[in-house]
C-alpha positions as CSV (number, residue, x, y, z in Angstrom):
1,M,-1.0,30.0,-10.0
2,S,-3.6,31.2,-7.3
3,M,-5.3,29.8,-4.6
4,T,-9.0,30.1,-3.2
5,G,-9.5,29.8,0.6
6,T,-7.2,28.6,3.2
7,G,-6.6,25.4,5.5
8,T,-6.6,25.5,9.0
9,R,-4.5,21.8,9.4
10,R,-1.2,21.5,7.1
11,L,-1.6,19.0,4.2
12,S,0.8,16.0,4.4
13,I,1.0,12.9,1.9
14,E,-0.5,10.5,4.1
15,D,-3.7,12.8,3.1
16,F,-3.6,11.6,-0.5
17,R,-3.2,8.0,-0.3
18,P,-5.7,5.9,-1.4
19,R,-8.2,4.3,0.8
20,T,-9.7,1.9,-1.6
21,L,-9.2,-0.4,-4.8
22,D,-11.1,1.9,-6.7
23,E,-8.9,4.9,-6.0
24,V,-5.6,2.8,-6.9
25,L,-5.6,4.1,-10.0
26,G,-2.7,3.1,-13.2
27,Q,-2.3,-0.5,-11.6
28,E,-5.3,-2.4,-13.8
29,P,-3.6,-5.6,-13.5
30,A,-2.4,-5.9,-9.8
31,V,-6.1,-4.6,-9.2
32,A,-8.2,-6.7,-10.9
33,R,-5.8,-10.1,-9.3
34,L,-7.0,-8.6,-5.7
35,R,-10.3,-8.1,-6.9
36,R,-10.7,-11.4,-8.1
37,I,-9.4,-12.7,-4.8
38,L,-11.8,-10.6,-3.0
39,Q,-14.3,-12.2,-4.8
40,G,-13.5,-15.7,-3.2
41,V,-13.3,-14.0,0.1
42,R,-17.2,-13.0,-0.3
43,N,-17.9,-15.8,-0.9
44,G,-16.9,-18.0,1.4
45,T,-14.7,-20.2,-1.2
46,V,-11.1,-19.2,0.1
47,V,-8.9,-17.5,2.1
48,P,-6.7,-15.2,0.8
49,P,-3.3,-16.3,-0.2
50,H,0.0,-14.6,0.8
51,L,0.8,-11.6,-1.5
52,L,4.1,-9.8,-2.5
53,F,3.7,-6.4,-4.0
54,H,6.9,-5.2,-6.2
55,G,7.6,-1.8,-7.6
56,P,9.4,1.5,-7.0
57,P,8.8,3.2,-3.8
58,G,6.1,5.5,-3.6
59,I,4.2,3.5,-6.5
60,G,1.1,2.5,-4.6
61,K,2.0,-0.7,-2.9
62,T,1.4,0.3,1.0
63,A,-2.2,2.0,0.1
64,A,-2.9,-1.2,-2.0
65,A,-2.3,-3.5,1.0
66,R,-4.4,-1.5,2.9
67,A,-7.2,-1.0,0.8
68,F,-7.1,-4.3,0.5
69,G,-7.4,-5.3,3.9
70,R,-9.9,-2.8,4.5
71,E,-12.3,-4.5,1.8
72,A,-11.3,-8.4,2.7
73,L,-11.8,-7.9,6.8
74,G,-14.7,-5.0,6.8
75,E,-15.3,-4.3,10.5
76,F,-12.5,-6.5,11.7
77,Y,-9.7,-4.2,10.1
78,E,-8.9,-2.6,12.7
79,A,-7.8,-5.3,15.2
80,N,-6.5,-7.3,12.5
81,F,-4.5,-5.4,10.3
82,S,-0.9,-5.3,11.6
83,E,1.8,-3.1,9.9
84,L,5.4,-3.4,10.4
85,K,7.4,-0.6,9.0
86,P,10.6,-0.2,7.4
87,F,11.9,2.0,10.7
88,D,10.2,-0.7,12.7
89,N,12.7,-2.9,15.1
90,R,12.1,-6.2,13.0
91,G,15.4,-8.3,13.8
92,E,15.3,-11.9,15.0
93,D,14.3,-10.9,18.5
94,V,11.1,-9.6,17.2
95,L,10.0,-11.3,14.5
96,P,9.5,-14.7,16.3
97,D,6.8,-12.8,18.8
98,I,4.8,-11.7,15.9
99,I,4.8,-15.0,14.2
100,M,3.8,-16.5,17.1
101,K,0.8,-14.4,17.6
102,S,0.1,-15.0,14.1
103,R,-0.6,-18.9,14.4
104,V,-3.5,-18.4,17.1
105,P,-7.3,-17.3,15.9
106,P,-7.7,-14.0,15.2
107,P,-9.7,-11.8,17.8
108,G,-13.5,-10.6,17.5
109,G,-14.3,-13.3,15.5
110,A,-12.1,-12.3,12.2
111,P,-11.7,-15.1,10.0
112,F,-8.2,-14.4,9.3
113,R,-6.2,-11.7,9.8
114,I,-3.6,-9.6,7.7
115,L,0.2,-9.1,8.6
116,F,2.0,-6.2,6.2
117,F,5.8,-6.3,6.4
118,D,6.6,-3.1,4.3
119,E,10.3,-3.3,1.9
120,V,10.9,-7.0,3.4
121,E,14.2,-7.3,1.8
122,A,15.4,-5.2,4.6
123,L,14.3,-8.1,7.1
124,T,17.7,-9.3,8.3
125,P,18.8,-13.1,7.3
126,A,17.6,-14.7,10.5
127,A,14.1,-13.0,10.3
128,L,13.6,-14.1,6.8
129,H,14.7,-17.3,7.8
130,D,11.7,-17.4,10.2
131,L,9.5,-15.7,8.3
132,R,9.3,-18.8,5.4
133,P,7.9,-21.5,7.4
134,A,5.6,-18.8,9.5
135,M,3.9,-18.6,6.0
136,E,3.2,-22.3,5.8
137,G,0.8,-24.4,7.6
138,D,-0.5,-21.9,10.3
139,G,-4.3,-23.3,10.2
140,G,-5.4,-20.2,7.6
141,W,-5.6,-17.8,10.7
142,S,-2.9,-15.4,8.6
143,V,-2.6,-14.2,5.8
144,Y,1.2,-12.3,5.0
145,I,1.4,-9.4,2.6
146,L,5.1,-8.6,1.7
147,A,6.0,-5.3,-0.2
148,C,9.4,-5.1,-1.7
149,N,11.0,-2.6,-4.5
150,E,12.9,-5.3,-5.9
151,V,12.3,-9.4,-5.8
152,G,15.7,-10.1,-7.0
153,G,17.0,-10.1,-3.8
154,L,14.4,-12.4,-2.2
155,A,14.9,-16.2,-1.7
156,K,13.1,-18.4,-4.3
157,A,11.4,-20.4,-1.5
158,L,9.7,-16.9,-0.3
159,L,8.8,-16.0,-3.5
160,S,7.0,-19.4,-4.0
161,R,4.9,-19.2,-1.0
162,C,3.0,-15.9,-2.5
163,T,1.2,-14.7,-5.3
164,V,3.5,-12.1,-6.7
165,L,2.1,-8.5,-8.1
166,E,3.6,-5.6,-9.9
167,F,3.3,-2.3,-9.4
168,K,4.6,-0.1,-12.4
169,P,5.0,3.7,-13.2
170,V,1.5,4.8,-13.8
171,G,1.0,6.4,-17.2
172,P,0.2,9.8,-17.8
173,E,-3.3,9.8,-18.4
174,D,-3.8,8.3,-14.6
175,M,-1.6,10.6,-13.5
176,R,-3.8,13.4,-14.3
177,K,-6.8,11.3,-12.6
178,I,-4.6,11.0,-9.4
179,L,-3.5,14.7,-9.4
180,G,-7.1,15.7,-10.3
181,L,-8.7,13.7,-7.3
182,A,-5.5,15.7,-4.7
183,I,-6.3,18.8,-6.1
184,A,-10.0,18.4,-5.2
185,R,-9.1,17.6,-1.5
186,T,-7.0,21.3,-1.2
187,P,-7.5,24.9,-1.8
188,F,-5.1,24.7,-4.4
189,R,-5.9,25.5,-8.3
190,L,-3.5,24.7,-11.0
191,S,-3.3,25.4,-14.7
192,A,-3.2,22.7,-17.2
193,A,0.1,23.7,-18.3
194,E,1.2,23.0,-14.4
195,I,-0.4,19.9,-14.1
196,D,1.8,18.8,-17.1
197,S,4.9,20.1,-15.7
198,I,3.9,17.5,-12.3
199,V,3.1,15.1,-14.2
200,E,6.1,15.3,-16.3
201,R,8.5,15.7,-13.3
202,A,6.9,12.8,-11.6
203,H,8.0,10.0,-13.8
204,G,4.8,8.0,-13.3
205,I,4.9,8.0,-9.1
206,P,1.9,9.0,-7.3
207,R,3.9,9.9,-3.9
208,E,6.3,12.5,-6.0
209,A,3.4,13.5,-7.8
210,V,1.7,14.6,-4.5
211,K,5.1,16.0,-3.3
212,L,5.1,18.1,-6.1
213,L,1.8,19.6,-5.5
214,L,2.1,20.1,-1.7
215,E,5.6,21.8,-2.4
216,E,4.1,23.8,-5.3
217,G,0.5,24.7,-3.8
218,G,2.0,25.6,-0.5
219,A,4.0,28.1,-1.9
220,Q,0.4,30.2,-3.3
221,S,-0.1,33.2,-2.0
222,P,-3.9,33.7,-0.2
223,A,-6.3,34.8,-2.6
224,G,-8.0,37.9,-0.9
């Protein structure tokens, strides 16, 4: 394994996260459904439904949510896409304030806002109780995107409010494409055998593949 060139900034997994739906590889059914929704948005015929993405950690749910938000909101994305991360305060003392703000028109003339809740299964029972009615009757101002690893623990009342999309482990061919795009953003040079090894060990999880790439590429000696 050899490396050409050196970087001035340490690379992180965030540097390789897809930014558009075209870059979300290996999730064709989910992406196709999102594209159909986007077509309706662009035609001015629909406001997106609430969405729920489920699948293993590191599979691309957050990337898909952000990519969908960018394409649905366009110039309004920065001011109208809000993300509640797993480590944020997500209890019943915070959620009502978020819900109250979601019921007023979005700023800047945006057609709607998007509220993305990652790992929604980690919300407290009281917060989940508040979230369900919030997803109804808000005048179409707010679209909720929920993400979870497993849908089994979520109430049917919550699932019924969402279009549910499954994200599955990525096949070897798409994983090689993901790695190829990632490698192109680095100074690393990997052999075909090294790429095959990463594909096998990643078990269909793009984040794990990129993590392995950074670990092994970072161990290379600069070419001199």
